[in-house]
C-alpha positions in Angstrom: -38.3 -21.8 -2.2 -36.2 -18.6 -2.5 -34.7 -17.1 0.6 -35.4 -13.4 1.2 -32.4 -11.2 0.4 -30.6 -9.6 3.3 -30.9 -5.9 3.6 -27.8 -4.7 5.4 -29.3 -1.2 5.9 -32.1 -2.7 8.0 -31.4 -1.8 11.6 -33.3 -5.0 12.8 -30.4 -7.1 11.5 -28.0 -5.4 13.9 -30.5 -5.3 16.8 -31.0 -9.1 16.5 -27.2 -9.6 16.3 -26.8 -7.6 19.5 -29.6 -9.5 21.3 -28.4 -12.9 20.1 -24.8 -12.3 21.3 -26.0 -10.7 24.7 -24.1 -7.4 24.1 -24.4 -5.0 26.9 -26.9 -2.1 26.3 -24.1 0.5 26.5 -22.4 -1.2 23.5 -25.6 -1.9 21.5 -25.1 1.0 19.0 -21.3 1.1 19.2 -20.6 -2.5 18.2 -22.3 -2.4 14.8 -20.7 0.9 14.1 -17.3 -0.5 14.7 -17.9 -3.7 12.6 -18.9 -1.5 9.7 -15.8 0.8 10.1 -13.5 -2.2 10.5 -14.9 -3.7 7.3 -14.2 -0.6 5.3 -10.8 0.4 6.8 -9.5 -3.1 6.7 -10.3 -3.7 3.1 -9.2 -0.2 2.1 -5.9 -0.5 3.8 -5.2 -4.0 2.5 -5.7 -2.7 -1.1 -3.6 0.4 -0.4 -0.8 -1.8 1.1 -0.9 -4.0 -2.0 -0.6 -0.9 -4.2 2.3 0.6 -2.3 4.3 -2.6 -1.9 3.6 -4.7 -5.0 3.3 -2.1 -7.8 6.7 -1.5 -9.3 5.7 1.8 -10.8 4.5 3.2 -7.4 7.4 3.8 -5.0 6.1 6.7 -3.0 6.4 4.8 0.3 9.9 3.4 -0.1 11.1 6.5 -2.0 8.8 9.5 -1.3 10.6 11.9 -3.6 9.9 9.5 -6.5 6.4 10.8 -6.7 7.8 13.9 -8.4 10.1 12.0 -10.9 7.8 12.7 -13.9 6.9 16.1 -12.7 10.6 17.1 -12.6 10.7 16.5 -16.3 7.9 19.0 -16.9 5.4 16.3 -17.6 2.0 15.9 -15.9 1.9 12.1 -15.2 -1.2 10.1 -15.9 -3.2 9.0 -12.8 -2.6 5.4 -12.1 -5.8 3.4 -12.3 -5.2 1.8 -8.8 -4.7 5.2 -7.3 -7.8 6.5 -9.1 -9.8 3.6 -7.5 -8.4 4.5 -4.0 -9.5 8.1 -4.6 -13.0 7.2 -5.7 -13.7 4.8 -2.9 -12.2 7.1 -0.2 -14.1 10.1 -1.5 -17.3 8.2 -1.3 -16.5 7.0 2.2 -15.7 10.5 3.5 -18.9 11.9 2.1 -20.8 9.1 4.0 -18.6 9.7 7.1 -19.5 13.4 7.2 -23.2 12.6 7.2 -22.7 9.7 9.6 -20.7 11.8 12.1 -23.5 14.3 12.3 -26.6 12.0 12.2 -25.7 8.3 12.7 -22.7 7.7 14.9 -22.5 7.9 18.6 -21.7 11.5 19.7 -18.2 11.8 21.3 -16.0 14.5 22.7 -14.1 14.8 19.5 -17.1 14.5 17.1 -16.7 18.0 15.8 -13.0 17.4 15.3 -13.8 14.2 13.5 -16.3 16.1 11.3 -13.5 18.7 10.6 -11.1 15.8 9.8 -13.4 14.2 7.3 -14.1 17.6 5.7 -10.4 18.4 5.4 -9.7 14.9 4.1 -12.4 15.1 1.5 -11.3 18.6 0.4 -7.7 17.5 0.1 -8.7 14.5 -2.0 -10.6 16.8 -4.4 -7.9 19.5 -4.5 -5.0 17.0 -4.9 -7.0 15.3 -7.7 -7.3 18.7 -9.5 -3.6 19.4 -9.1 -2.8 15.7 -10.0 -1.0 15.2 -6.7 -2.7 11.9 -6.3 0.4 9.9 -5.2 0.6 12.3 -2.2 -3.0 11.6 -1.4 -2.6 7.8 -1.8 0.4 7.8 0.6 -1.5 9.9 3.1 -4.4 7.3 3.1 -2.0 4.4 3.3 -0.4 5.9 6.5 -3.7 6.8 8.1 -6.0 3.8 7.5 -4.0 1.0 9.2 -4.4 2.6 12.7 -8.1 3.2 12.0 -8.7 -0.5 11.3 -6.7 -1.5 14.4 -8.7 0.9 16.6 -12.0 -0.7 15.5 -10.6 -4.2 16.1 -9.6 -3.2 19.6 -13.0 -1.6 20.3 -14.8 -4.7 19.0 -12.7 -6.8 21.4 -13.7 -4.5 24.3 -17.4 -4.8 23.4 -17.4 -8.6 23.0 -15.2 -9.8 25.9 -17.9 -9.7 28.5 -21.6 -10.5 27.8 -24.8 -9.5 29.6 -25.5 -13.2 30.4 -22.3 -13.4 32.5 -20.1 -15.1 29.9 -16.4 -14.0 29.7 -14.3 -14.7 26.7 -10.7 -14.5 27.8 -9.2 -15.0 24.3 -11.2 -12.1 23.0 -10.1 -10.0 25.9 -6.4 -10.8 25.4 -6.7 -10.3 21.6 -8.5 -6.9 22.1 -5.9 -5.7 24.6 -3.0 -6.9 22.3 -4.5 -5.1 19.3 -4.9 -1.9 21.3 -1.2 -1.9 22.3 -0.3 -2.6 18.6 -2.7 0.2 17.6 -0.9 2.7 19.9 2.5 1.6 18.5 1.2 1.8 14.9 -0.1 5.3 15.6 3.3 6.5 16.7 5.0 4.8 13.8 2.6 5.7 10.9 1.0 9.0 12.0 3.6 10.6 14.2 6.9 9.4 12.6 6.4 8.3 9.0 3.9 11.0 8.4 6.4 13.9 8.7 9.5 11.8 7.6 7.9 10.6 4.4 4.7 12.5 3.5 5.5 16.0 4.8 9.2 15.7 3.6 8.0 14.8 0.1 5.2 17.4 -0.1 6.4 20.4 2.0 10.1 20.1 1.1 10.4 17.9 -2.0 7.6 19.4 -4.0 9.2 22.9 -3.7 12.2 21.7 -5.7 10.8 18.8 -7.8 7.1 19.4 -8.1 5.2 21.8 -10.5 5.6 25.4 -9.6 2.2 26.5 -11.0 -0.1 24.1 -9.1 -2.9 26.4 -7.8 -3.8 24.5 -4.7 -0.3 23.6 -3.5 -0.2 26.1 -0.6 -3.6 25.0 0.6 -2.8 21.3 0.4 0.4 22.0 2.5 -1.6 23.6 5.2 -4.2 20.8 5.2 -1.4 18.2 5.6 -0.1 20.1 8.6 -3.6 20.4 10.1 -4.1 16.6 9.8 -0.7 16.0 11.5 -1.8 18.4 14.3 -5.0 16.3 14.7 -3.0 13.1 14.9 -1.0 14.6 17.8 -4.2 15.7 19.5 -5.8 12.3 19.2 -2.6 10.6 20.5 -3.3 12.5 23.8 -6.4 10.3 24.3 -4.4 7.2 23.5 -1.6 8.0 25.8 -4.0 8.9 28.7 -5.9 5.6 28.2 -2.6 3.6 28.3 -1.5 5.4 31.4 -4.8 4.8 33.2 -4.9 1.1 32.3 -1.2 0.7 33.3 -1.5 2.5 36.7 -5.0 1.5 37.8 -5.5 -1.9 36.2 -8.9 -0.7 34.7 -10.2 -2.2 31.6 -9.6 0.2 28.6 -12.5 2.4 27.6 -12.8 4.9 24.8 -12.2 8.1 26.8 -13.5 10.2 23.9 -17.0 8.9 24.7 -19.4 10.6 27.2 -21.0 7.3 28.4 -18.0 5.7 30.0 -17.1 5.1 33.6 -13.9 7.0 33.3 -15.8 10.1 32.1 -19.0 10.0 34.1 -17.8 8.3 37.2 -20.9 5.9 37.0 -20.7 2.2 37.3 -21.1 0.0 34.2 -24.4 -1.3 35.4 -25.7 2.3 35.8 -24.6 3.1 32.3 -26.4 0.0 31.0 -29.6 1.1 32.8 -29.4 4.5 31.2 -28.9 2.9 27.8 -31.9 0.7 28.3 -34.1 3.7 29.2 -32.9 5.5 26.1 -34.0 2.5 24.0 -37.5 2.7 25.5 
């Protein structure tokens, strides 16, 4: 007898998973969202890591100015097939993310900023593809995606450490807290330090001397890269405040971008669960 095929778009699959694992009502919608994002960001970054560290003909991470080596000879380089795959998969993901931010995901304080980020990222992918600045775009995605994956891992740990039936999973709690600290360190390293030292250095400075002088979207792409860096600084404000609150008060970490948290509303977790249950009804 054939087993029925699983339909991962069926919301009942996630509802049954939430019920079976006794997830708190306030996390019922957030947990599946984080699992999906971790699946994508994790696989995407692992492939990008493989491309930037194992491909001998792509050295833009270790030597950022090398992305212009063929351009400096007056030749438009062919797009590497691995980079083309990164572009295609990321463009599809950002198209989905724009829709998901508006209609599917939980609404947060920075949802409009997240929408703007996805729109800028998608626009930059398209414009950099037209100008054949694809190595720049691939390096950008490599620097950004690792922290996204670690954030979702930390959030999943937060959602699963305590259950509605009273169970407490200490190992999950320790793992989630450890990943969150590593996430904050990764954000500083990749998005606040390597981003300007490698990506902005190669694109804003290096491209002026080594890149093509007739690329129509070069000024626009430069502005977009700076805008994304400004967003990274803004988001680090949330991370730093959360770390400070946990360190000084001993509270369990919460996503302080979200409206339905104790830190934002002042309500107890049981009150937030009751509100979430009423919304489901």
